[in-house]
C-alpha positions in Angstrom: 0.0 0.0 0.0 1.2 3.5 -0.8 0.4 6.5 1.3 0.3 9.8 -0.7 0.8 12.8 1.6 -0.5 16.3 1.3 3.0 17.6 0.3 3.0 15.3 -2.8 5.4 12.7 -1.4 4.7 8.9 -1.1 5.7 6.2 1.3 5.1 2.4 1.0 3.5 1.0 4.1 2.1 -2.4 5.1 -1.2 -1.1 6.7 -3.0 2.1 7.4 -6.1 2.0 9.7 -8.1 5.0 10.9 -10.7 4.7 13.6 -12.0 8.3 13.7 -9.6 9.8 16.3 -6.4 8.0 15.4 -4.5 6.7 12.4 -2.3 3.6 12.9 0.3 2.9 10.2 2.5 -0.2 10.1 5.6 -0.1 7.9 8.9 -1.9 7.3 12.3 -0.9 5.8 12.4 2.6 7.3 14.2 4.6 9.9 13.0 6.6 12.9 14.4 9.8 11.2 12.3 9.3 8.1 9.2 8.4 10.1 9.6 11.4 12.4 10.1 13.8 9.5 7.1 12.5 7.5 4.5 11.7 10.2 5.6 14.7 12.4 5.0 17.2 9.5 1.5 18.7 10.1 1.2 20.0 6.6 2.1 16.6 5.0 -0.3 14.8 7.4 -3.2 17.2 6.8 -4.5 14.9 4.1 -3.2 11.4 3.4 -4.5 9.2 0.6 -4.4 5.4 1.2 -5.9 3.1 -1.5 -8.1 5.9 -2.7 -9.4 6.8 0.7 -8.7 10.3 2.1 -7.5 10.3 5.7 -7.7 13.9 6.9 -6.7 15.8 10.0 -4.3 13.3 11.6 -1.7 15.9 12.2 -0.4 15.1 15.7 2.3 12.5 16.0 1.5 10.5 19.1 3.9 7.5 19.1 6.5 5.6 17.1 7.1 2.0 18.1 9.8 -0.3 16.7 8.9 -4.0 16.9 11.2 -7.0 16.2 12.4 -7.5 12.7 12.3 -3.8 11.8 8.5 -3.4 11.9 7.4 0.1 12.8 4.1 1.3 14.1 3.2 4.9 13.9 0.2 6.5 15.6 -1.1 10.0 14.6 -4.0 11.7 16.3 -6.4 14.4 15.3 -5.7 17.6 17.4 -9.0 17.2 19.3 -8.1 13.6 20.3 -4.9 14.5 22.1 -4.7 13.9 25.8 -4.4 17.6 26.5 -7.4 18.5 24.4 -9.5 15.7 26.0 -8.4 16.8 29.5 -9.3 20.4 28.8 -12.7 19.4 27.6 -13.3 17.3 30.8 -12.2 20.2 33.0 -14.7 22.5 31.3 -17.5 20.0 31.8 -16.5 19.6 35.4 -16.7 23.3 36.0 -20.1 23.4 34.3 -21.3 20.5 36.5 -20.1 22.2 39.6 -22.1 25.3 38.8 -25.2 23.2 38.1 -24.8 21.3 41.4 -24.4 24.5 43.3 -27.7 25.8 41.8 -29.4 22.5 42.7 -28.1 22.7 46.3 -29.8 26.1 46.6 -33.1 24.8 45.3 -33.0 21.9 47.9 -32.4 24.4 50.7 -35.3 26.5 49.6 -37.6 23.5 49.3 -36.5 22.3 52.8 -37.3 25.8 54.2 -40.7 25.8 52.5 -41.6 22.4 53.9 -40.4 23.2 57.4 -41.8 26.7 57.5 -38.3 28.2 57.7 -37.6 26.6 61.1 -35.5 23.6 62.0 
């Protein structure tokens, strides 16, 4: 299989699988320097063609793993799928939920006061 990168270059790989948030590429006969330069280039990774399928937006190099016998596995992520982006989104939702919970606590206090006539 041949990957055609956004910058017009090509690279022969064994497999390329995208699952929505990450792209996993397996290749042989390469070096870490070549892999880092190609898969770490955000412009080249903006759009990659694999067997006629456009794989777009996998611009963040996540990991490079060298297995036995010179087999390399490269994982690229979409920017919104990085750990930092996902953590920031969770922190935002936590702050929203905290504000909602505070409002609910006030409602519960008001209901309790209404039911007890304002006395304990």
